[in-house]
Structure formats: C-alpha cells, structure tokens
C-alpha positions in Angstrom: 57.4 -11.8 41.1 57.7 -15.7 41.4 54.2 -17.7 41.8 54.5 -20.1 44.8 53.4 -23.6 43.4 52.4 -26.5 45.5 56.4 -27.9 45.4 57.6 -24.6 47.2 54.7 -25.2 50.1 56.1 -29.3 50.3 59.5 -27.4 50.7 57.7 -24.7 53.1 56.3 -27.4 55.2 59.5 -29.3 55.8 61.5 -26.5 56.8 58.7 -25.4 59.3 58.0 -28.8 59.9 54.2 -28.6 59.7 51.7 -31.0 58.8 48.4 -30.5 56.5 45.8 -31.6 54.2 45.2 -31.4 51.1 42.4 -29.4 51.5 44.8 -27.0 54.2 47.5 -27.1 51.2 44.9 -25.6 49.2 43.8 -22.9 51.3 47.5 -21.9 52.4 48.4 -21.7 48.3 45.3 -19.7 47.3 46.4 -17.5 51.0 50.0 -17.2 49.7 48.8 -15.8 45.7 47.1 -13.5 47.7 49.9 -12.3 49.4 52.4 -11.6 46.4 49.6 -10.7 44.3 49.5 -7.5 46.8 53.5 -7.3 46.7 53.5 -7.0 43.1 51.7 -4.3 42.9 53.8 -2.5 45.9 56.6 -3.1 43.5 54.8 -0.7 40.9 55.2 2.1 43.4 57.6 4.9 42.5 59.7 5.1 45.7 62.8 6.7 43.7 62.7 10.3 45.0 61.3 9.1 48.3 63.8 9.5 51.2 64.4 6.6 53.1 62.9 6.2 56.9 64.3 4.8 59.3 62.0 5.1 62.4 58.1 5.0 61.0 56.9 5.3 64.0 59.5 7.8 65.7 56.9 9.9 66.7 55.0 7.2 69.5 58.8 6.3 70.8 58.5 9.2 73.7 56.6 7.7 76.6 53.1 9.6 76.7 52.0 9.9 80.7 48.9 11.4 82.0 50.0 13.2 85.2 48.7 11.7 88.5 45.6 13.3 90.1 44.7 12.1 93.5 41.3 10.9 94.1 39.1 9.2 96.5 39.5 5.1 97.3 36.5 3.6 95.7 34.4 1.7 98.2 34.9 -1.7 99.3 31.2 -2.9 98.3 32.1 -1.0 94.9 35.2 -2.4 94.5 33.8 -6.0 95.0 30.5 -5.6 93.1 32.8 -6.8 90.3 34.4 -9.5 91.6 33.1 -13.2 90.8 33.8 -14.4 94.2 34.5 -12.9 97.0 35.3 -14.3 100.9 35.6 -12.1 104.2 35.5 -8.2 102.3 38.6 -9.8 99.7 38.5 -11.6 96.3 38.5 -15.3 96.0 40.9 -16.4 93.7 41.4 -20.3 92.1 44.9 -21.5 94.3 47.8 -21.3 92.1 50.4 -23.5 94.3 48.8 -26.6 95.9 50.3 -28.0 98.9 52.4 -31.1 97.8 51.7 -34.6 99.8 
C-alpha cells in the first residue's frame, strides 16, 4: 500500500479546503500512517473462500418494538421535580420566537 507523504497531505488539504499548522500536519500524517498500516494488515486476511456479504446488519433491519403497556400517569409534582425551571405547574423554557419591533 502506498505511503501517505507530505505532498499527498498538501493535495488533500487543497481538495478539502482546510488549513492547518505544520504541527497539525505532522499529527495528521502520523494518524494516516497508522490507518494505512492497519488497512495493510487487513489485506493479509484470506477471503477468497468467503461469500460476499451484502447486508451486514440484516438482523437489525427489523423493527424491534415492545408492546405498549398502560400505566398510571406520573404525578405532576414528581414530573416537575426534574425541571430546571417551572411556572404555574408547567416547565418554563427559553423563548424560541421573539416579538418583532
């Protein structure tokens, strides 16, 4: 696998339109070198006899929902005990819309 050098990093920075210091560039080069060495390790794994896998998370595609259970309503005092601010038995939230002047 090809090594990632300073010239390749400069080209990537130009494509991504990012700027970084020389120290940050050195850190990025070190990190990319570690990633590429890990990918090179993956190339050593024998996969010729392994069938292609199209859906890695196939078992998770089904919705797993619990059935609804009717329960008692939470008392207002207990519900408001966790509210950071309240007014008149309701939770106070910061205004979202401001009146135009």
